[in-house]
C-alpha positions in Angstrom: 14.5 -8.4 16.8 15.0 -8.8 13.1 13.2 -5.5 11.4 13.7 -6.6 7.9 10.9 -7.3 5.7 9.2 -10.9 5.8 7.2 -12.5 2.9 4.2 -14.6 2.7 4.2 -17.6 0.4 0.4 -16.9 -0.1 0.9 -15.2 -3.4 -2.2 -15.8 -5.5 -2.6 -15.3 -9.4 -4.3 -11.9 -10.5 -8.0 -12.4 -11.5 -7.3 -10.8 -15.0 -9.6 -7.7 -14.4 -6.7 -6.0 -12.5 -5.3 -2.8 -14.0 -1.8 -3.7 -12.6 -2.0 -7.3 -13.1 1.3 -9.1 -12.7 0.2 -12.8 -11.4 1.7 -11.6 -8.0 -0.6 -8.9 -6.8 -3.7 -10.2 -5.0 -2.5 -12.0 -1.8 1.0 -10.7 -1.6 1.8 -9.9 1.9 5.0 -8.2 3.3 5.6 -7.4 6.8 8.2 -5.2 8.4 8.9 -2.6 11.0 7.5 0.9 10.3 10.2 3.5 9.7 10.4 7.3 9.3 9.8 8.4 5.8 10.1 12.2 4.6 6.6 12.7 6.1 5.0 14.3 3.0 2.0 12.1 3.4 1.2 13.7 6.5 1.4 16.9 5.1 -0.8 16.2 2.1 -3.5 14.8 4.5 -2.5 11.2 3.9 -0.1 10.2 6.7 1.6 6.7 5.9 3.4 4.0 7.6 6.7 3.3 5.7 8.4 -0.2 5.5 11.6 -0.9 3.9 11.0 -2.7 0.3 11.7 -6.3 -0.3 15.4 -7.1 -1.3 16.0 -8.4 -4.9 15.5 -12.2 -3.8 11.8 -12.1 -3.5 9.2 -11.3 -5.9 7.9 -8.0 -6.5 4.6 -6.5 -7.8 4.3 -3.5 -10.1 4.7 -0.1 -8.9 1.2 1.1 -8.2 -1.6 1.9 -5.7 -3.2 -1.0 -4.1 -6.2 -1.4 -1.6 -4.7 -3.6 1.2 -5.6 -4.9 4.6 -3.2 -4.0 7.4 -2.6 -6.3 10.4 -1.5 -4.3 13.4 -1.2 -5.6 16.8 -3.6 -8.4 16.1 -6.2 -6.2 14.4 -6.9 -5.8 10.7 -7.4 -2.6 9.2 -7.8 -1.6 5.5 -5.8 1.2 3.7 -4.3 2.5 0.6 -0.7 1.3 -0.2 1.7 2.9 -2.8 4.4 1.0 -3.9 6.8 2.7 -6.2 9.5 5.4 -6.7 7.0 8.4 -6.4 7.9 10.3 -9.4 5.9 13.3 -8.8 8.3 14.3 -6.2 11.3 13.0 -8.1 12.0 9.8 -6.3 14.4 7.3 -7.3 14.1 4.2 -5.1 11.2 2.1 -4.3 9.1 2.8 -1.1 6.2 1.0 0.5 3.8 3.3 2.2 0.4 2.6 3.5 -2.3 5.1 4.5 -4.2 3.2 7.1 -7.7 4.4 6.8 -9.5 5.9 9.9 -6.1 5.4 11.9 -3.8 8.1 13.3 -1.6 6.5 15.8 2.2 6.7 15.9 3.6 3.3 14.6 7.4 4.0 14.3 8.9 0.7 15.4 5.9 -1.3 15.2 5.6 -4.5 13.3 2.8 -4.5 10.5 1.7 -6.9 7.8 0.4 -5.5 4.6 -1.8 -7.6 2.2 -2.8 -6.8 -1.3 -6.5 -7.1 -1.8 -6.8 -5.4 -5.1 -4.9 -3.0 -7.5 -6.3 0.4 -7.9 -3.9 1.9 -10.5 -0.5 2.1 -12.0 2.0 4.5 -10.8 1.8 7.8 -12.4 3.9 10.9 -12.4 1.4 14.0 -11.8 2.4 17.7 -12.9 2.1 18.9 -9.2 1.1 17.9 -5.5 -2.5 19.4 -6.1 -3.1 16.8 -9.0 -1.6 14.1 -6.8 -3.8 14.7 -3.7 -6.8 14.9 -6.1 -6.0 11.6 -7.5 -5.2 10.2 -4.0 -8.8 11.6 -3.0 -10.2 9.5 -5.8 -8.4 6.4 -4.8 -9.7 6.7 -1.3 -13.2 7.2 -2.5 -12.8 4.2 -4.8 -11.5 2.0 -1.8 -14.3 3.2 0.4 -16.8 2.1 -2.3 -15.3 -1.3 -2.5 -15.0 -1.6 1.1 -18.7 -0.8 1.5 -20.0 -3.3 -0.9 -22.3 -6.0 0.6 -19.9 -8.9 -0.6 -16.6 -7.1 0.6 -16.1 -9.9 3.2 -15.8 -12.4 0.4 -13.1 -10.3 -1.3 -11.2 -9.1 1.9 
């Protein structure tokens, strides 16, 4: 079985109101097998499913935090996805990590598909992990507000 990332051809242009607008954000889908990361998200209260980033032959989207849908074993979930180098912890390579909302199962070795719904913010370096966690909580609150909106089904 090929565990490398797979890409969707359903890349739609950005709507212009997007703070991480690239023309390749909303609708961008990547699929891959969940691999082990450094487990920092779990210790911060935001466990993540990590998949390998695309290789250079495929379009990329700007580093940042995104509201996403996650297809897992035929079921759709929502989550917060970080795509970037994680500058707060001195990261040097791009990672794709998604915190699936209201989900806590072990996913290592499982195939998932992540589809960008909306860019929430650009990647940022924080002074410390406390500031990072505070921002992650604000990101989650913003995502939950968007998902609880009456017209969310039209956007998701």
